[in-house]
VOKE-461401 format. One line per field, with one value per residue: z, x, y of N, C-alpha, C in turn; residue number from 1. Coordinates in pm, whole numbers. Each point is the difference from the previous one (the first is absolute). Layout:
BEGIN
n.Z = c(Z_...);
n.X = c(X_...);
n.Y = c(Y_...);
ca.Z = c(Z_...);
ca.X = c(X_...);
ca.Y = c(Y_...);
c.Z = c(Z_...);
c.X = c(X_...);
c.Y = c(Y_...);
n = c(NUM_...);
This chain:
BEGIN
n.Z = c(243_-17_76_-71_29_-90_32_65_-81_79_-108_117_108_-118_-39_-103_33_101_-81_-104_79_53_-122_-44_109_-22_-121_107_-60_1_63_-84_59_-111_91_-88_22_-12_87_-99_-42_-120_-28_84_-52_-133_7_-25_99_-10_-130_27_80_-86_-92_91_40_-127_-29_111_-24_-126_48_90_-95_-67_127_-21_-112_101_30_-32_101_-83_113_-54_-110_34_-86_82_-114_82_79_-105_-38_127_-5_-118_50_103_-87_-68_113_41_-121_-14_126_-33_-111_68_86_-101_-53_118_25_-126_81_-44_-57_71_-122_72_-102_-97_-76_-54_-121_44_16_-73_63_-17_117_-12_131_-27_116_101_16_-130_-57_-52_-29_-69_16_-106_15_69_-84_84_-113_111_-87_-50_28_-75_55_-109_-32_-14_-126_59_51_11_54_96_13_-42_-119_-82_28_52_-17_-2_-56_-94_21_-1_-75_85_-113_-1_-123_-12_-87_-53_-82_-59_-41_-67_-78_29_33_-2_-114_-37_39_-26_-122_7_50_-77_-96_56_5_-112_-71_-71_-59_-82_-90_-49_-93_-55_53_-69_96_119_78_-87_-85_91_19_-108_7_37_-100_-68_74_-18_-129_8_72_-88_-96_67_1_-112_-39_-50_-107_-54_-100_-64_116_-58_107_9_119_101_16_73_78_33_106_-100_-84_-124_-16_-103_-76_-96_-36_-95_-3_122_38_105_115_99_106_63_113_-49_-64_-14_-40_-63_-89_96_-20_25_-62_117_-112_9_-31_-57_-106_-41_-81_118_22_-115_69_-106_-16_20_-114_87_3_-33_95_-120_27_28_-25_5_-50_-93_13_-101_112_-9_52_-90_104_-38_92_2_44_30_6_51_-64_82_44_54_125_-12_-115_57_97_-88_-71_118_29_-120_-1_125_-34_-104_75_75_-134_39_-36_2_-32_-63_61_-9_10_128_-39_122_-12_92_-6_98_-103_-18_-41_65_-73_-39_-67_-71_-83_-103_-49_-1_-8_95_65_-33_34_100_-49_127_11_26_125_33_126_29_118_-2_69_-83_-46_51_67_-20_-126_-13_65_-79_-79_-71_-67_-5_-112_-55_-13_-77_-54_-50_-88_-36_-86_-91_74_30_-42_125_-56_73_109_-4_103_6_125_109_62_-108_79_78_-101_-49_116_23_-71_70_111_-32_-42_108_55_-90_101_-1_-80_-50_9_-41_-98_-14_21_112_-4_111_70_15_-114_-13_52_52_-8_30_92_46_-13_53_89_11_-1_82_38_123_0_131_39_-130_-87_-55_-60_-111_-17_-96_90_85_-111_-20);
n.X = c(167_-88_84_-45_-128_-26_-105_75_99_39_66_44_52_8_-25_45_111_34_-39_61_102_-11_-19_97_67_-33_36_66_101_47_70_103_92_73_94_88_-63_-75_-92_-80_99_34_-129_-26_92_-1_-129_-127_3_116_-27_-124_55_98_-95_-74_100_38_-127_-8_118_-39_-117_63_88_-115_-9_118_-39_-39_121_42_73_68_69_117_-75_0_60_-55_64_94_-37_8_111_38_-45_61_105_-29_-19_109_67_-55_20_126_20_-66_71_110_-50_-26_116_54_-66_40_91_76_47_102_42_109_45_76_-101_-15_-53_-60_-121_-111_34_129_44_124_9_98_48_47_-130_15_-51_-109_-83_-65_-110_-66_-127_55_70_41_54_65_98_-79_79_104_86_-7_96_69_45_115_-110_94_-105_50_-120_108_58_-13_-116_-88_-128_15_120_-52_-92_121_41_101_64_-21_2_123_34_-119_35_-110_12_-75_-73_-21_-98_68_57_-115_-70_95_9_-132_-10_99_-68_-112_68_24_-34_111_-117_42_-90_24_-73_-25_-122_-96_-53_-6_-9_70_-87_52_-119_52_-130_-6_68_-45_-104_8_25_-95_-69_33_-20_-109_-2_41_-106_110_-69_37_-69_-58_30_102_-30_131_33_39_92_56_-14_100_-53_-9_-93_49_-113_28_-34_-86_19_-89_31_-2_119_-75_35_-49_56_11_-68_-123_-30_-117_-10_-85_28_-50_-103_63_-83_-34_48_127_27_-108_77_-46_103_39_-53_68_81_-29_114_-37_12_-73_-34_-117_-86_-39_-103_-115_-123_16_107_-58_102_78_68_-100_110_45_5_-2_67_-24_119_-18_-116_77_29_-48_122_-114_28_-75_65_116_-34_-43_109_61_-82_17_132_-1_-78_81_107_-69_10_48_-105_132_31_113_-77_122_-86_27_126_-15_83_94_56_77_-1_59_-123_-98_7_-124_-17_-108_-20_-60_122_29_129_-19_-72_88_101_-88_10_23_-117_124_-43_71_10_65_38_64_91_58_-119_56_-110_-27_40_-59_-101_53_9_-97_49_100_-68_-63_-130_6_-110_-13_-79_-109_19_4_66_91_37_30_112_38_70_66_75_59_-3_0_9_76_78_-52_30_94_-28_-25_110_66_-63_25_121_20_-58_89_57_-67_60_-121_2_127_-39_-102_97_-68_110_47_-14_126_6_86_-95_-25_131_-50_-83_100_80_-98_-18_132_-8_-99_103_-25_133_-4_96_-23_75_-120_57_-1_-116_-5_53_-92_-77_59);
n.Y = c(-4165_100_72_104_10_94_76_90_34_98_36_43_61_63_126_-72_-63_83_98_-56_-26_121_54_-78_30_127_-42_-42_59_-125_95_8_76_0_27_47_117_110_-36_37_-82_42_6_-97_-79_20_33_-25_-88_-63_4_-32_-90_-29_-8_-61_-79_-17_-20_-74_-56_-14_-39_-74_-34_-15_-39_59_-62_-76_49_-121_38_-78_-9_-26_12_-126_-80_-87_-18_-42_100_83_-65_11_125_23_-62_80_99_-36_-16_112_48_-40_34_111_3_-26_87_83_-35_14_112_19_-56_101_-108_48_-20_-10_75_-50_37_-119_7_-109_50_-4_-110_33_47_42_-6_86_-44_70_-27_26_-109_54_-97_93_-68_45_31_103_74_92_46_38_-24_94_103_34_85_75_-84_112_-7_-29_-60_-94_-58_78_59_66_2_-102_60_-85_16_-132_15_80_-93_-57_105_-5_36_129_-50_48_-98_15_-97_42_-125_84_80_-129_-82_-113_35_55_-107_-90_48_16_-124_-43_62_-39_-114_69_-108_5_16_-96_35_-121_59_-118_12_63_-76_57_-107_-72_54_83_54_60_33_-128_-56_104_-31_-132_21_89_-87_-94_88_34_-134_53_-71_-55_34_-117_59_-101_-60_-60_-72_23_48_-76_94_-95_105_76_-57_-88_42_-14_64_-77_104_-28_126_12_-130_51_-39_-24_57_-75_57_-116_-3_17_-112_58_-125_79_-95_-73_-80_-114_-83_-50_-49_43_-124_54_-20_116_-25_-49_120_12_82_74_66_126_67_71_-128_57_-32_-43_79_-59_43_-132_62_-74_-84_-37_-15_-85_-52_90_81_126_72_129_33_-129_66_97_114_97_28_-35_29_109_10_-35_83_90_-23_10_99_54_-23_39_101_17_-21_84_7_117_72_-5_124_26_85_50_99_9_-14_48_102_-19_120_-44_84_117_35_-64_-110_22_-113_20_-101_57_20_129_-33_-92_90_94_-79_-15_121_25_60_36_-5_106_-31_113_-47_117_-62_85_-42_-111_25_-128_7_117_-56_-93_106_-58_100_-86_12_-103_20_-108_45_-122_59_-64_98_-97_-88_93_-120_-31_43_104_-32_116_-36_117_-44_74_-117_6_-72_94_78_-78_-55_129_26_-93_37_126_-37_-76_106_42_62_112_87_13_-134_9_81_-84_-87_23_71_-51_110_30_-62_-99_-79_121_-26_-120_47_76_-106_-74_96_-2_-132_31_77_-52_-1_-5_-80_3_66_-10_-106_72_-59_89_83_-44_5_115);
ca.Z = c(49_72_145_42_-105_32_-107_-75_51_-54_1_23_105_-7_10_-79_48_131_-14_-68_93_102_-63_-24_127_34_-86_38_-65_75_-73_46_-74_3_-4_16_84_112_-23_-32_-125_-18_36_143_61_-64_-103_29_139_51_-74_46_134_-16_-63_107_88_-71_-19_131_23_-93_45_123_-38_-68_83_16_-96_64_129_105_-3_41_-1_35_-54_-58_-32_43_-104_48_80_-97_-61_100_6_-124_12_92_-77_-88_81_50_-109_-44_107_-11_-111_46_89_-82_-67_102_44_-110_-17_-119_31_-61_-29_-34_-102_-141_-68_-145_-42_-53_-97_26_122_111_7_96_79_51_106_77_67_-97_-110_19_-113_40_-107_16_-115_-62_43_-38_-3_45_39_-7_-90_61_-77_-119_2_-133_-28_58_139_72_140_99_131_85_-71_-105_75_-34_102_124_81_25_109_125_41_132_-15_-122_-87_-38_-144_-49_-140_-25_-140_-22_59_15_132_109_-1_50_140_87_-23_79_141_34_-22_118_113_-15_-104_-131_-83_-145_-67_-141_-60_-143_-77_-10_117_121_15_-134_-6_84_-62_13_86_137_11_7_139_73_-45_57_142_10_-26_120_103_-44_-75_-139_-85_-138_-82_-124_35_13_97_-65_93_125_20_135_14_139_71_-52_-138_-104_-87_-136_-78_-128_-20_-114_-76_76_120_123_118_129_111_96_106_-24_-126_4_-132_9_-139_-30_68_-85_75_60_-52_-10_104_29_-92_-46_-118_44_31_-123_-4_-78_30_-111_-46_100_120_92_-14_-57_68_-49_95_127_49_-25_-109_-94_76_76_145_39_-8_28_40_42_-93_-98_-118_-76_49_92_110_117_108_13_-115_33_103_-67_-81_91_41_-115_-27_105_-21_-119_43_83_-89_-1_-125_23_-108_10_-73_61_-97_49_91_44_28_83_8_122_-10_70_46_-46_-128_-1_-126_-30_-126_-116_2_-108_-126_-32_-38_-135_-92_-9_-79_82_-2_137_80_108_103_94_119_61_147_50_37_94_139_82_-34_53_146_52_-69_-105_-111_-130_-45_-86_-22_-141_-37_-144_-31_-139_-13_-60_93_135_89_54_-59_81_104_16_107_48_110_132_21_-126_19_64_-84_-127_10_-42_-145_-34_23_-97_-131_8_4_-119_36_-92_58_71_129_93_26_79_132_98_69_119_-8_-101_-15_-128_-90_-78_-124_-105_-40_-70_-131_-81_-37_-100_-127_-50_-32_100_125_82_66_-95_-124_-95_-138_-101_-38_-127_32_73_-97_-67);
ca.X = c(-130_15_-10_-120_-98_-90_-92_67_129_42_146_32_-87_-5_-134_-94_-1_-62_-142_-61_-2_-104_-132_-23_-37_-134_-95_-4_103_120_93_136_74_144_75_142_65_-83_-141_-19_70_76_-80_1_133_105_-57_-107_-12_120_26_-93_43_113_-53_-63_104_73_-90_-18_125_0_-99_50_104_-61_-109_14_-88_-130_24_41_146_46_146_70_-68_96_-53_70_-58_-4_-122_-110_-8_-54_-145_-55_1_-108_-125_-3_-20_-138_-89_26_-49_-145_-37_26_-108_-120_14_-18_-140_-79_46_83_134_109_111_121_83_-18_-85_10_-102_32_-107_-107_-70_93_121_102_45_135_39_114_-42_-3_-95_-129_-94_-134_-99_-120_-88_16_116_6_136_-1_140_44_107_125_58_79_141_38_144_83_-39_-31_-34_92_-65_63_13_-102_-101_-141_-79_5_112_-16_-96_58_117_-9_59_-43_116_17_-27_-76_-42_-113_-17_-141_-87_-135_-63_90_114_-35_-42_116_83_-59_31_138_20_-54_87_125_89_3_-59_1_-86_31_-117_17_-109_2_-63_-8_-124_-53_-137_-87_-40_105_-43_31_144_74_-7_99_133_26_30_131_101_8_73_137_18_39_-66_45_-96_55_138_23_101_96_69_50_140_43_106_28_-111_-132_-5_-31_-105_8_-124_4_-113_22_116_123_19_10_26_-35_50_-102_34_-91_-74_-125_-50_-145_-45_-112_-15_-23_-74_70_-52_110_4_-133_-24_-138_-22_-45_-142_-69_-15_103_12_-11_132_65_26_-114_-88_-128_-120_-126_-66_-20_137_39_94_-46_-9_-125_18_95_-38_112_-46_103_104_40_-87_24_-42_79_60_-55_-36_-145_-45_28_-96_-128_11_3_-139_-72_49_-49_-143_-17_36_-111_-116_-87_1_81_94_62_-84_35_1_84_104_75_143_48_145_19_99_-49_-128_-41_-69_-97_-74_-92_-68_75_59_-52_57_-61_-140_-1_43_-109_-109_-100_-12_48_-15_98_-10_113_-13_133_2_35_-123_-73_6_62_142_62_0_104_123_31_-74_45_-78_-116_-95_-37_-111_-10_-131_-45_-100_-124_-75_8_66_134_97_120_28_145_31_137_-21_-10_-115_-46_-23_-130_-105_-20_-102_-130_-3_-13_-139_-84_15_-61_-146_-46_-40_34_72_-101_-26_103_-23_-122_16_50_122_18_95_106_65_65_-93_-83_72_-59_-123_37_54_-114_-72_82_-18_-134_-1_-62_75_-27_118_104_-56_-31_45_-106_-10_70_143_24_4_129);
ca.Y = c(49_126_-6_73_26_112_42_106_47_130_13_140_56_145_58_-80_-138_-24_33_-115_-112_25_-10_-143_-63_48_-71_-140_-79_-33_85_27_102_-26_126_-27_101_43_27_141_24_123_117_30_-10_80_84_96_45_69_124_104_40_91_121_79_53_104_114_64_73_112_99_63_96_114_51_144_66_26_61_-95_-14_-132_3_-123_-118_-94_-132_-121_-85_-138_-9_5_-132_-93_26_-55_-146_-35_9_-117_-121_-3_-39_-137_-88_-2_-87_-136_-38_-19_-129_-103_-2_-55_-139_-14_-50_74_-91_75_-61_36_-99_-23_-96_-132_-19_95_-41_-21_81_-40_113_-21_93_-48_-124_-109_7_-66_11_45_-13_82_7_131_78_141_51_140_13_139_40_47_111_-30_41_48_-8_104_26_-124_23_-55_9_101_127_-4_-72_4_70_-78_47_143_16_-48_77_63_132_69_26_140_14_-115_1_-88_-37_-25_102_-51_6_-36_91_133_-9_-10_118_109_-27_33_144_68_-29_72_-52_62_-104_16_-98_-22_-63_-25_58_146_60_-80_-76_-27_-49_84_127_103_110_-39_-22_127_46_-80_43_132_-17_-65_103_84_-74_-17_-124_23_-99_-10_-74_-55_-31_-144_-37_-88_-87_57_-33_31_100_30_62_-34_-47_97_-52_55_-5_71_89_89_-44_22_-80_78_-82_60_-81_-42_-95_-112_2_-76_-35_-21_15_-87_-128_-116_-102_-114_-127_-96_-102_-56_-114_15_-83_-132_14_37_145_69_142_95_44_84_-79_-5_-116_39_-50_55_91_-72_-17_-138_-22_-103_-124_15_-3_103_142_89_133_95_46_-103_1_121_132_82_-75_68_-92_-12_-79_-139_-43_-18_-121_-114_-29_-54_-135_-88_-22_-85_-136_-48_-15_117_76_121_27_132_94_128_110_110_-45_118_-14_110_19_79_107_118_-53_-133_-11_-110_1_-109_21_50_133_85_-47_-129_23_58_-106_-95_57_70_145_13_120_-5_103_2_84_13_5_133_71_-84_47_-103_-6_121_-2_-90_36_-98_59_-51_-114_19_-109_5_-87_-25_-55_-7_104_-50_-86_55_-96_22_-93_-11_97_3_95_15_93_-61_-89_-58_-143_-20_58_-68_-105_56_-13_-141_-38_70_-64_-133_14_69_136_109_114_79_-65_47_142_17_-61_96_-40_85_111_-2_-130_-24_-69_92_29_-84_70_124_-36_-42_122_69_-72_35_143_88_2_119_55_41_51_-106_12_-24_-141_-23_-6_-125_-110_2);
c.Z = c(87_150_53_-120_47_-113_-89_69_-70_12_8_98_5_6_-87_59_133_-2_-65_95_105_-61_-31_127_45_-77_20_-65_95_-76_67_-84_19_-15_28_87_120_-43_-17_-127_-4_53_148_60_-57_-105_52_141_52_-74_48_141_-10_-67_105_89_-66_-18_130_34_-85_46_126_-33_-64_82_23_-94_60_145_114_-13_55_-12_38_-50_-69_-22_56_-91_42_84_-89_-63_98_14_-123_7_94_-68_-88_79_49_-109_-44_107_-7_-113_37_89_-76_-73_98_41_-109_-37_-134_44_-75_-14_-44_-106_-139_-72_-147_-36_-44_-112_28_128_121_-9_97_70_63_104_72_72_-95_-111_37_-121_53_-121_29_-127_-74_60_-47_8_32_47_-20_-100_76_-87_-118_18_-141_-19_59_145_72_147_91_141_91_-68_-112_50_-65_110_134_90_37_114_134_47_137_2_-133_-87_-34_-145_-49_-147_-17_-150_-20_72_6_145_112_9_60_144_92_-20_81_147_35_-29_121_121_-16_-105_-125_-100_-147_-63_-147_-61_-151_-85_3_110_118_4_-137_6_83_-72_22_89_147_20_17_143_84_-36_61_148_21_-20_121_109_-44_-74_-145_-86_-141_-75_-132_16_23_97_-61_97_123_23_141_-1_149_62_-55_-140_-93_-94_-134_-69_-125_-16_-113_-81_70_126_119_116_125_110_99_108_-16_-134_14_-142_11_-137_-36_74_-103_83_52_-47_-11_115_32_-84_-49_-121_37_37_-122_-14_-75_34_-126_-45_101_134_100_-26_-56_78_-67_106_133_63_-19_-119_-96_67_95_152_52_-24_27_26_28_-108_-105_-124_-78_60_4_121_131_104_8_-118_29_103_-61_-83_87_44_-116_-30_103_-21_-122_35_83_-78_6_-134_22_-117_19_-90_62_-109_40_103_43_25_74_0_116_-10_84_-103_-51_-137_8_-126_-8_-130_-107_28_-113_-135_-44_-48_-142_-103_-21_-73_80_-28_143_62_122_98_98_119_69_152_52_35_93_142_90_-25_57_152_59_-78_-99_-128_-139_-41_-85_4_-142_-29_-153_-27_-149_-17_-52_98_141_96_46_-59_87_106_29_98_27_108_131_8_-128_16_62_-84_-118_4_-38_-151_-44_15_-105_-138_0_-7_-124_27_-105_71_79_135_104_38_91_141_96_73_120_-19_141_-2_-133_-99_-80_-127_-117_-53_-81_-140_-94_-45_-106_-137_-65_-29_101_136_73_46_-91_-128_-97_-137_-94_-43_-127_25_71_-95_-70_89);
c.X = c(21_-17_-125_-91_-96_-100_69_130_35_152_35_-98_7_-143_-104_-16_-68_-149_-75_-15_-110_-139_-35_-45_-139_-107_2_104_117_118_136_57_148_73_147_72_-89_-144_-18_71_76_-77_11_139_102_-55_-100_5_127_29_-93_34_115_-43_-64_106_75_-86_-23_122_4_-95_47_106_-58_-110_9_-89_-136_19_37_150_38_152_59_-66_103_-66_92_-54_-4_-127_-124_-21_-59_-152_-69_-9_-111_-135_-17_-31_-144_-96_22_-41_-151_-47_24_-111_-130_4_-25_-146_-91_42_69_138_103_120_121_80_-30_-75_35_-98_63_-97_-105_-76_91_120_99_48_134_31_121_-32_-5_-101_-130_-88_-138_-92_-120_-83_14_122_-14_145_-5_140_58_110_122_58_83_142_40_151_75_-30_-37_-25_105_-55_56_6_-103_-111_-139_-73_4_112_-15_-98_57_123_-21_69_-45_123_10_-38_-67_-36_-110_-9_-146_-86_-145_-46_100_116_-34_-50_121_96_-50_29_139_35_-49_90_139_95_-5_-42_6_-82_37_-113_14_-106_4_-78_13_-135_-64_-141_-98_-27_108_-39_32_151_76_-4_102_140_38_40_135_111_17_82_143_27_31_-53_57_-98_64_149_14_113_93_70_47_142_42_117_20_-120_-137_6_-27_-101_8_-135_17_-125_32_122_133_4_21_25_-41_46_-111_61_-83_-69_-122_-47_-147_-62_-116_7_-18_-65_88_-62_109_-6_-133_-30_-144_-31_-49_-149_-80_-23_117_-2_-21_140_74_20_-111_-85_-134_-116_-124_-64_-33_134_52_96_-59_-6_-119_17_93_-57_124_-53_121_102_37_-90_9_-58_-152_48_-35_-44_-151_-61_20_-100_-137_0_3_-139_-75_44_-53_-148_-28_32_-113_-131_-98_12_70_96_58_-75_19_8_100_99_84_146_46_153_25_122_-50_-11_-25_-67_-95_-84_-96_-72_91_61_-61_50_-62_-143_-9_39_-110_-122_-107_0_29_-35_90_-26_115_-33_136_-9_31_-123_-86_18_71_150_74_13_102_132_45_-75_46_-88_-119_-86_-50_-107_-5_-135_-27_-117_-134_-84_-7_79_136_92_122_8_150_35_149_-6_5_-128_-55_-36_-135_-116_-38_-110_-139_-14_-18_-144_-91_8_-65_-152_-55_-47_44_84_-97_-35_101_-24_-120_11_61_120_22_110_51_71_74_-101_-87_71_-52_-127_33_54_-111_-81_77_-15_-133_-14_-68_67_-25_130_119_-69_-20_58_-118_1_77_150_34_10_136_110);
c.Y = c(125_-19_69_21_109_20_103_39_131_7_147_62_151_50_-68_-138_-21_32_-117_-118_16_-14_-145_-69_43_-75_-151_-89_-25_60_7_113_-27_133_-27_102_36_21_151_39_131_120_36_4_97_95_101_57_68_130_111_47_100_130_90_65_115_125_75_85_126_109_72_105_125_66_150_78_34_47_-92_-23_-137_-3_-136_-127_-90_-135_-108_-110_-147_-23_5_-137_-102_18_-59_-153_-49_3_-124_-127_-11_-48_-144_-102_-13_-90_-146_-51_-23_-134_-114_-14_-57_-141_-24_-48_84_-94_82_-73_52_-111_-10_-110_-132_-35_105_-31_-11_94_-64_127_-34_107_-57_-131_-118_25_-68_24_35_-7_89_-3_131_69_144_45_149_37_140_27_47_110_-49_52_40_-7_119_29_-130_30_-63_9_107_137_13_-91_6_78_-72_49_148_28_-41_76_63_136_59_26_148_24_-128_21_-103_-24_-39_101_-42_8_-25_99_136_-3_-1_117_119_-18_50_144_78_-20_58_-50_87_-108_39_-112_-7_-83_-11_70_152_70_-93_-69_-26_-60_80_132_106_117_-29_-10_131_58_-74_46_134_-10_-69_103_91_-67_-30_-129_34_-113_8_-89_-39_-30_-150_-27_-105_-95_75_-50_41_98_27_72_-32_-58_118_-65_69_-12_83_83_97_-38_18_-87_92_-94_76_-94_-30_-89_-127_18_-91_-24_-38_20_-93_-133_-111_-110_-112_-131_-106_-100_-64_-124_0_-88_-140_0_41_149_61_149_84_41_86_-72_-7_-125_46_-63_59_88_-67_-37_-141_-6_-103_-137_11_5_110_140_84_140_90_32_-103_-1_131_127_14_-79_70_-103_-21_-75_-148_-54_-27_-128_-124_-42_-67_-144_-99_-33_-87_-145_-62_-6_116_73_134_17_140_97_139_106_108_-52_120_-32_125_1_96_91_117_113_-144_10_-119_11_-118_32_56_137_81_-50_-132_18_55_-107_-103_55_71_150_45_135_-16_113_-13_90_6_13_140_83_-84_53_-99_-6_121_-7_-95_18_-106_39_-47_-118_36_-126_14_-105_-9_-66_-5_98_-53_-80_56_-88_48_-106_-18_109_-8_112_-1_106_-76_-82_-61_-147_-29_54_-88_-106_51_-10_-143_-47_64_-67_-138_7_71_142_101_105_86_-62_46_145_23_-58_100_-59_92_104_32_-136_-6_-60_95_44_-83_65_125_-30_-43_122_78_-66_36_149_88_-11_131_67_25_45_-117_29_-17_-146_-30_-12_-129_-118_-7_-47);
n = c(1_2_3_4_5_6_7_8_9_10_11_12_13_14_15_16_17_18_19_20_21_22_23_24_25_26_27_28_29_30_31_32_33_34_35_36_37_38_39_40_41_42_43_44_45_46_47_48_49_50_51_52_53_54_55_56_57_58_59_60_61_62_63_64_65_66_67_68_69_70_71_72_73_74_75_76_77_78_79_80_81_82_83_84_85_86_87_88_89_90_91_92_93_94_95_96_97_98_99_100_101_102_103_104_105_106_107_108_109_110_111_112_113_114_115_116_117_118_119_120_121_122_123_124_125_126_127_128_129_130_131_132_133_134_135_136_137_138_139_140_141_142_143_144_145_146_147_148_149_150_151_152_153_154_155_156_157_158_159_160_161_162_163_164_165_166_167_168_169_170_171_172_173_174_175_176_177_178_179_180_181_182_183_184_185_186_187_188_189_190_191_192_193_194_195_196_197_198_199_200_201_202_203_204_205_206_207_208_209_210_211_212_213_214_215_216_217_218_219_220_221_222_223_224_225_226_227_228_229_230_231_232_233_234_235_236_237_238_239_240_241_242_243_244_245_246_247_248_249_250_251_252_253_254_255_256_257_258_259_260_261_262_263_264_265_266_267_268_269_270_271_272_273_274_275_276_277_278_279_280_281_282_283_284_285_286_287_288_289_290_291_292_293_294_295_296_297_298_299_300_301_302_303_304_305_306_307_308_309_310_311_312_313_314_315_316_317_318_319_320_321_322_323_324_325_326_327_328_329_330_331_332_333_334_335_336_337_338_339_340_341_342_343_344_345_346_347_348_349_350_351_352_353_354_355_356_357_358_359_360_361_362_363_364_365_366_367_368_369_370_371_372_373_374_375_376_377_378_379_380_381_382_383_384_385_386_387_388_389_390_391_392_393_394_395_396_397_398_399_400_401_402_403_404_405_406_407_408_409_410_411_412_413_414_415_416_417_418_419_420_421_422_423_424_425_426_427_428_429_430_431_432_433_434_435_436_437_438_439_440_441_442_443_444_445_446_447_448_449_450_451_452_453_454_455_456_457_458_459_460_461_462_463_464_465_466_467_468_469_470_471_472_473_474);
């Protein structure tokens, strides 16, 4: 017989799990959340938050060093990276402590340990304190994901590492090789390039940030090159061999074997779901061929008492997506008419410049049969961008010419992460490109770039030369 019984139990206290637990409690459900490591999960402890803290620190250092461009002489600028890490850790602690307090105030029980299903109605939690059985009428699996390990690069936590270790270094490596030119690889690669490391990126695909609009990627690639980052595309990483003073990373490109020396190797080629050890089969839950948990629009699995959210159910692997799903799953468990009905899921990449996208890209829109209209507004003619010396970037609006509807907003520029939500709201509300163009935006701001791009798509931009509509269609 179970030692404890709840209305609902959430397995995993990351950005999906803790949100689900709090929402369940708000809806009057007796709730527990099981967490084997730290409240906040990967996102708050070893992902989203610490990476953004280091990105800020590296960018601030970079700006101070370049302050001479605007007439400010800064001498003797240096990085005490151990102190930077201590500051970053303080940011993380403040947020995770806050989440712990929110769980407590909402009367959510936090159970430490690893959970596995005994049945669709009961789990067993194992911790250093022993074993206990917990029964519930509903369970939400929110166990997240972990970095993929590839052949030739076994993780050792010291030389060949995941993002978790790379976020905790107290010294900047002189030579860093990044395997994978995706989001995590380029975010952290940019951090260490700004801090003085010689960074090399090895990417298997034919472009950095696979899946992102090439118009945006080329801006990021150009800035990486300016910072001395060497990029190898269509290159297959073969292995890392320990040599005197570090490791030699072998890779194949154009049919030839090449090698580059490094002090550290960051492997960032993707995430796999954390489903091992859960004994989901005992709860009647089967995995997809790629190892994810299939769910319906109400985040429910084929087992009526089991829900799943976040990275374990598949792409896009985003913290805010997991949080949204957590709220929906909780409301469904509480018998509310809620379902995942998101038309526009924004995504942000904190490179330099930032990349933020929502909705269809130009290529996706064309492939979907839309009569596409596109408007671009370059930051080099933005008064706000010029006034703060951040002129690399573009705002790109994608619309449907026949219906006028906004299909996508794509930004690669300073403050992109703060601009994309306007596009998300516009798409959710069924707004048109003309709606964006007619909406008065304050001047001088980055946000007026959205208005300018929309006007460009319609052929009546004021602050740049308009392309003929026929040319825009091509």
